[in-house]
Phi, psi and omega in degrees: 000128181297145179284359178282345183253187176060032183265012183294339180289324185257338182246127181278165177295138176214128174268162173301153180303137177258133182300146179304136186300326180295328179276318187290337178291345185267357180211177182253017179288156178302146189270343180258132172284167179280152168295146164276159187306315183301317181289324177297317178295319182295312180293324177296327182291350178284345182300136182275355180051046185293154184296323175246099185282098183294336175299316180290320180300322184267007173268123179306330181269359183052042179303142181280064191298310181301325182291315181282342170292318179297317179296322178295317179300329181270004178077014181265068192289326179294318177294322178299316178296314182302319179291320180298315184282350180291338179243356187219122181283344182218062181298329180291334176281311181297325178298336181268320193242352177297143173280075184302331181295340177260343186248253188298307185292324180294341181247011178297134184299318181287338172294316181294334181272000174094010181264358181087130186298155166292136183278073189299313183299319181293323178291320178301314177299316183297311185292330179282318176298323177296321179295320176297315183297323183276354179078022181280343184266118186243157175298159178299133176246116184263124181279325182223109178286134179258156182280340184281148181233153179234132173259128181245124182261106181117122183254033174274190186300323179293314180295319181292319179296316179295319180301316181295314182298317181289325178294323177300332179274359174098004181282150174281126186240130172237125179254123178256133181214143185278350179263170185275353177225148176281152177131339180059228181297336179297329180269309190257347183257325185262126184291160181300328184292347172255326184209100180293141192291336178296335179294319179284318184295324179290330178290315180291327175298318179298320179295320177297318179294338178273005174100007177275129181268133177247129174243105183269168180055038183244121180250117176292131185104335177250306180277334174193145177279166177299320180297322178294322177292324178298324179288335182277330185240160179280338176206155181232140170241126176262117181220056188280343187075185177234126186235349183288118184289138173288142185251158170238113184271100183232160174304134180087010183297340183268004178293153178286162179070026170243118190232148169287151186303315185295328178295318179292313183291321180297318178300316181295316181292321177296321178297319179295334178276359177093011180280158170278122181234098187302315183290338174280313184296328180272004174095351184297310182256027179246127184278358186305126176075008185252154170273106188257136173238126176251130180256120179137163184228014180266188181295328178295321177298320178296322176299321182290316182292321183286330173293319179299320177301315183287339175274008175069043174297150179293317175208153180224122177239147177238122179263127175222139190280348175246190180264180185299321183294339183253013179292138180283339183283173180295131178298328179295319180292322176298316179298317178298319180295318179297318178300326185273004172100010177285135177262123179264127178254091185286160176051054181213149177215149183291143179244320184202139172265130183236143178163171178278292175248321179252159178298133179236324180216150177241122176275130188238133173276138170279142186239146166237154181267124182263216181288153179297146175270192184295341178271353181096353179272143181290136184286136172286133178232137182286133172276114183294135176073016182242021182284160180212171183244147176236130176286134180206146175255349186207129177240133178242123182264111179245069189257007180106181185227147175240160178288148171282167181280085185294321176304323178286312182297320185272002184053049182218078186294343179282346181291119187274142177234164177276180179292344178267356180091354175286161181287137179274123182229160173291132186299324184275318188260344182068017177274139176283185177289347177268124184300130177081002178249117182248167179214149183207158176086205186298333181292347175255312187266353186088171184305125185211202185269155177301320183296326176289324177297318178297316177302313180296320179298318178294318179294319179296320178300320179296318179292320179295320178300314178298317179300313181290324177295323178294320177297315180296320180297315180294322179296315180292327180294320179292319179295000000 
């Protein structure tokens, strides 16, 4: 064992410097500074190089984390990057937004032994940003162009990962997306303070330089049906994600100034990208000077409360029906939100929206946790007669996302869906009931993490490659 590792006994856990809360609340820049090389090497050297790397086991992409930590500790940064990107199409994205506290870092052996986890996400971000800076990241170079083409519907992380993998194999790739920029939720859903947009834009630019064609502002079902795309391409991948907001049907739901999370976040992100956003400019989707209440406890809710703080909201409250220990979102994001002045109203759920035309007050039920449900989590139960009111000018509902009706949208009634509205696929091949049409990401598994979308995109690309090779083999056999 090299003496460069196993230093967790003598060197403590250290994250990159976090910007002072007073400064970071005034802008949308990322809140963590970069590691300097010496600190990245030092923190990587804390890895115990354990025989069963639970960090890797709990990473959806099975990233070779101990190996690239060892290479980083030894100053072999180019090799560390090459190993990191061999299993992950967007390590610079995952290093920024993955909930490492629930995945790799949360399962680190030295974390479990009380020495504090290796700061895996920060090192991943560092080695990839360093690779971009040094010019080590190059466009895809195809040695043998193939005649077969693949159409990918959706330019989010699943679609982009699949596009890259298939392009490396020489296939002609066209990505269709209904928005004006590629990236999906990475561009319009996640705020800059977690993921600055140039990080996504340089990645999609690289894919374009590698020969992948992007067609933006394209709606399947309007500009072309799914069947028409099937005739144009040898295989199709549906990777649209899920965007339909879950609703809470309460009295007063039709009052003004009650918005779904994505509408609020998209307006903010578009403004940050320099677009004209009328509903933001006229104050409708701008939290400035308002008493804001966000309903929900996931990462999207954290994005909404922290965005509201930066838009200079008068006050920001977050309602969640369970307690802090049972929040589904990243504990790190909750901590950042608390530092920035967000007030969490635990064990509470909305009962009624009140106001004349616009929301003025929110009636809230007090909650207690009862017996565990089928998932093992204690059920929220309403405390009768214990409701109270919160003054608010703006409510943002961050209750999760459901799939849109794709058979209807795509004018493809034969496309089968599950009882949840997600696309029904073969478990092994990821192919839908329509031959040559595959699906990946949230549209199959439901709203989930970016890292799972990348994993699904890579797996779908592998299945599509096998499918196309079989077609080619049969064609050549007949010939």
